[in-house]
C-alpha positions as CSV (number, residue, x, y, z in Angstrom):
1,M,-22.3,-2.4,6.9
2,R,-26.1,-3.2,6.9
3,R,-26.6,-1.0,3.8
4,W,-23.8,-2.7,2.0
5,T,-25.2,-6.1,2.8
6,I,-28.7,-5.1,1.5
7,D,-27.2,-3.6,-1.7
8,R,-25.2,-6.8,-2.3
9,F,-28.2,-9.0,-1.8
10,I,-30.3,-6.9,-4.3
11,T,-27.5,-7.1,-6.8
12,L,-27.2,-10.9,-6.5
13,Y,-31.0,-11.2,-6.6
14,G,-31.1,-9.1,-9.7
15,Y,-28.6,-11.0,-11.7
16,L,-30.2,-14.4,-10.7
17,V,-33.6,-13.2,-11.8
18,A,-32.2,-11.7,-14.9
19,A,-30.4,-15.0,-15.8
20,L,-33.6,-17.0,-15.3
21,F,-35.6,-14.5,-17.3
22,F,-33.0,-14.5,-20.1
23,L,-33.0,-18.3,-20.4
24,A,-36.8,-18.3,-20.6
25,W,-36.7,-15.5,-23.2
26,R,-34.1,-17.3,-25.3
27,F,-36.1,-20.6,-25.2
28,L,-39.2,-18.8,-26.4
29,Q,-37.3,-17.1,-29.1
30,L,-36.2,-20.5,-30.4
31,T,-39.6,-22.1,-30.2
32,V,-42.1,-19.4,-31.4
33,R,-42.6,-17.8,-34.8
34,V,-42.7,-14.0,-35.0
35,R,-44.0,-11.8,-37.8
36,H,-43.9,-8.0,-38.1
37,V,-46.9,-6.6,-40.0
38,N,-46.9,-3.1,-41.5
39,Q,-43.7,-2.0,-39.8
40,P,-42.8,1.4,-41.1
41,A,-39.9,1.2,-43.7
42,D,-37.7,3.6,-41.7
43,F,-38.5,2.1,-38.3
44,G,-35.0,0.9,-37.7
45,H,-33.4,4.3,-38.4
46,V,-35.6,7.0,-36.9
47,H,-36.5,7.7,-33.3
48,T,-40.0,6.8,-32.2
49,V,-42.2,6.5,-29.1
50,D,-43.5,3.0,-29.3
51,C,-46.4,1.7,-27.2
52,A,-48.3,-1.5,-26.6
53,W,-50.8,-2.6,-24.0
54,H,-49.3,-3.9,-20.7
55,D,-50.7,-7.4,-21.3
56,G,-48.5,-7.8,-24.4
57,L,-45.3,-7.1,-22.6
58,M,-44.0,-10.7,-22.5
59,P,-44.6,-11.5,-26.2
60,Y,-43.1,-8.0,-27.0
61,F,-39.9,-9.1,-25.3
62,V,-39.8,-12.2,-27.5
63,G,-40.8,-10.5,-30.7
64,G,-39.4,-7.0,-30.4
65,M,-36.0,-7.5,-28.8
66,P,-33.0,-7.4,-28.8
67,Y,-32.9,-3.9,-30.1
68,T,-30.8,-2.8,-33.0
69,K,-31.2,0.9,-32.5
70,R,-30.8,3.1,-29.5
71,Y,-33.6,2.7,-26.9
72,V,-34.1,4.2,-23.5
73,W,-36.7,2.9,-21.1
74,M,-38.6,4.2,-18.1
75,N,-39.1,1.4,-15.6
76,H,-40.4,0.9,-12.1
77,P,-37.7,1.8,-9.5
78,A,-38.6,-0.8,-6.8
79,W,-35.8,-3.1,-5.6
80,Y,-37.7,-6.3,-6.7
81,M,-37.5,-5.0,-10.3
82,K,-33.7,-5.2,-10.3
83,G,-33.8,-8.4,-12.3
84,I,-35.9,-6.8,-15.1
85,H,-33.5,-3.8,-15.1
86,V,-30.5,-6.1,-15.7
87,F,-32.4,-8.2,-18.3
88,L,-33.4,-5.0,-20.2
89,K,-29.7,-4.0,-20.4
90,W,-28.8,-7.5,-21.7
91,V,-31.3,-7.2,-24.6
92,G,-30.3,-3.8,-25.8
93,V,-31.9,-1.1,-23.7
94,R,-29.0,1.5,-23.6
95,E,-30.2,3.5,-20.6
96,L,-32.9,3.1,-17.9
97,V,-34.7,6.0,-16.3
98,L,-36.2,4.8,-13.0
99,G,-39.8,6.0,-12.3
100,S,-43.4,5.0,-12.8
101,S,-46.9,6.2,-11.9
102,G,-46.9,7.1,-8.2
103,H,-43.1,6.6,-8.0
104,G,-41.5,9.6,-9.6
105,G,-43.1,8.9,-12.9
106,R,-43.5,12.5,-14.0
107,R,-39.9,13.3,-13.2
108,A,-38.7,10.2,-15.0
109,L,-40.8,11.0,-18.1
110,Q,-39.2,14.5,-18.2
111,A,-35.7,12.8,-18.0
112,L,-36.6,10.9,-21.2
113,V,-37.3,14.1,-23.1
114,P,-33.7,15.2,-23.9
115,L,-32.6,11.6,-24.6
116,I,-35.3,11.2,-27.2
117,K,-34.6,14.6,-28.7
118,Q,-31.0,13.4,-29.1
119,G,-32.2,10.5,-31.3
120,A,-33.1,7.7,-28.8
121,S,-36.4,5.8,-29.1
122,T,-38.5,4.4,-26.2
123,F,-41.2,1.9,-25.5
124,L,-44.1,2.5,-23.1
125,N,-47.3,0.8,-21.9
126,P,-49.9,3.5,-22.1
127,D,-52.1,1.7,-19.6
128,G,-49.3,0.6,-17.2
129,P,-48.1,-0.1,-14.7
130,Y,-51.3,-0.4,-12.7
131,G,-54.1,0.2,-15.2
132,P,-57.0,0.6,-15.9
133,A,-56.2,-1.9,-18.6
134,H,-56.5,-0.7,-22.2
135,E,-56.8,3.0,-21.3
136,V,-54.4,5.4,-23.0
137,K,-53.0,7.7,-20.3
138,D,-51.4,11.1,-20.9
139,G,-47.7,10.0,-20.6
140,V,-47.2,8.6,-24.1
141,L,-48.9,11.7,-25.6
142,D,-46.9,14.1,-23.5
143,L,-43.7,12.5,-24.4
144,A,-44.3,12.5,-28.1
145,Q,-45.5,16.1,-28.1
146,Q,-42.5,17.4,-26.1
147,T,-39.9,15.5,-28.2
148,G,-41.4,15.7,-31.7
149,A,-40.9,11.9,-32.1
150,P,-43.8,10.1,-33.7
151,I,-45.9,7.5,-31.8
152,V,-46.0,4.0,-33.2
153,A,-48.6,1.8,-31.6
154,I,-47.9,-1.9,-31.8
155,R,-50.8,-4.3,-31.5
156,I,-49.5,-7.7,-30.1
157,H,-51.3,-10.8,-31.0
158,C,-50.2,-14.1,-29.4
159,H,-51.9,-17.0,-31.1
160,R,-51.5,-19.3,-28.1
161,A,-50.8,-17.9,-24.7
162,W,-51.5,-18.5,-21.0
163,R,-53.3,-15.6,-19.3
164,A,-51.8,-14.6,-15.9
165,P,-54.3,-13.8,-13.1
166,T,-53.1,-10.2,-13.0
167,W,-54.9,-6.8,-13.4
168,D,-54.0,-6.8,-17.1
169,G,-54.4,-10.5,-17.9
170,K,-50.8,-10.7,-19.0
171,Q,-50.1,-13.0,-22.0
172,I,-47.4,-15.6,-21.5
173,P,-46.5,-17.1,-24.9
174,V,-46.7,-20.9,-25.2
175,P,-43.8,-22.7,-26.9
176,G,-44.7,-23.4,-30.5
177,S,-47.0,-20.4,-30.7
178,R,-47.0,-17.5,-33.2
179,I,-46.6,-13.8,-32.2
180,S,-47.7,-11.0,-34.5
181,L,-46.6,-7.4,-34.0
182,I,-48.9,-5.1,-36.0
183,Y,-47.6,-1.6,-36.4
184,S,-49.7,1.6,-36.7
185,P,-48.7,4.4,-39.0
186,P,-46.4,7.0,-37.2
187,W,-48.5,9.7,-35.6
188,L,-47.0,13.1,-34.7
189,I,-48.7,14.9,-31.8
190,D,-49.6,18.6,-31.3
191,A,-52.0,20.4,-29.1
192,G,-54.7,20.2,-31.7
193,N,-54.8,16.5,-32.3
194,R,-54.0,14.9,-28.9
195,E,-57.4,13.5,-28.3
196,S,-57.9,12.2,-31.9
197,V,-54.5,10.4,-31.7
198,R,-55.4,9.0,-28.3
199,K,-58.5,7.4,-29.9
200,L,-56.4,6.2,-32.8
201,I,-53.9,4.5,-30.5
202,K,-56.7,2.7,-28.6
203,Q,-58.5,1.7,-31.8
204,H,-55.3,0.2,-33.2
205,L,-54.2,-1.6,-30.0
206,D,-57.7,-2.9,-29.4
207,G,-58.1,-4.3,-32.9
208,H,-58.9,-8.0,-33.2
209,T,-58.7,-8.5,-37.0
210,L,-55.2,-9.2,-38.3
211,P,-54.5,-7.6,-41.7
């Protein structure tokens, strides 16, 4: 009985948070301008491993979603993330694999491999979920190498945003702002070019000059 009560509370909490998040997301979509720069011509049709710094997650939600192709995501399994799990389903994430660094992340990453091999795409924060900020960890490289899907790095520039006092200085877009998503070329990973692609990802995501 106690377990049922807790599960019900988490479900209700999740849908409430998701509804509030969805309303804020929709409001921002209606009040900001979004541009996509250098998006690969076949981006909407091929599977990719997309990545962006963790601090750009909020503007990415506004500018990059809802999805029009099949995406699967890995997300933190904690109960308090239930609202985000529900929200992601509402904006086009077909399937969630629960896990993150220190919380079954390696197992969750491996669970993504067959899904991406079957044609799904995914989105990761290479410096998430706990940092260090702007450091490309191994996960995004491992996933691309094991699946054969190219990495596309997306630099996110929010022209007006509030910076949250978090480890990553998360950007919260201001109504009336402009969001730019600047895409890298697709990079295929093999054992011989991992470190060079790691550097290319960081260079692209850290860039400050818009094309």
